[in-house]
N, C-alpha and C positions, 0 to 999 in steps of 0.2 A: 522595447521591452526583451526581459531576460529568459534564456530558454534554459529548463530545468528537465529533467528526465528521471519518470518514475519506475522504480523496479518495485516488483509486487512480487513475493512469496508466499503461497498460498499451500498451506498443509506439505511443505517441501516441495512445489513446483514452481521454480524462478523462472519470470516473464520479466525480462530486460526489456527495457524501451532503448530502441536503437535509436530513433526518430527526434524524442524529446516534446517539446509543447512550449509557446510561449507565454508567461503568466506576467500580471501586472507587476508582482513581488515573491518573494517567498510563501509569506502567509498565504497565498492565491495555493499556489505549487501544495502547498499544506492540507489545506482545507479538502483539495482535489486527492490527494492519495490517502484522505481519510475515509474519504466516501467509497472510494474504490475499495478499502477494505471493510467496510461495513458493511457494503453489498455483497462481497464475496462468502465472508463468513452470514449474510442473511439466509442466501441462493444455499450452500450447505448446510444450514441449522435442521434440516428437514431429517438428518441421519442419526440426528441425538446422539453422535461421536464427538470426538474430543477434537475441539478444530484451533489453529493458530495462523495467524498472517502477520508479516512484518511487510513494511512499505517504507525504500531508502529513497529519497532523491539526492543527484546529483547534478553539479552547476555544470556549465560550459567546457570547463576545465579537467573537467572529469571527477570532482572533488565530492564527497559524501556532507551534507550542508544538515539533513532529517533523518531522522529514521524512527519508527513510530513500530510496536509490536502490541498486537491485539490475538487474546487466544479465551477459547471460550468452553467451558467442562460445564455438561448437563449434568446433573446428580437428582434421579427421580428414585423416593424413596418412598 
């Protein structure tokens, strides 16, 4: 099984995956990365300020193979 490294930048706080994890394929790693971003924004949603998260996936060679950005802005009138 291939090993992928999922790095997350949430509100300009970078967490670099130094260990990686084995996934069936890149699609499985992508689902994990997106779920992590959703959870981060869900937890931070309570304060009502804008939030952003970026998740990137590197393969075993260190090559970037996926990147996703998610932002949330709440406008209350």
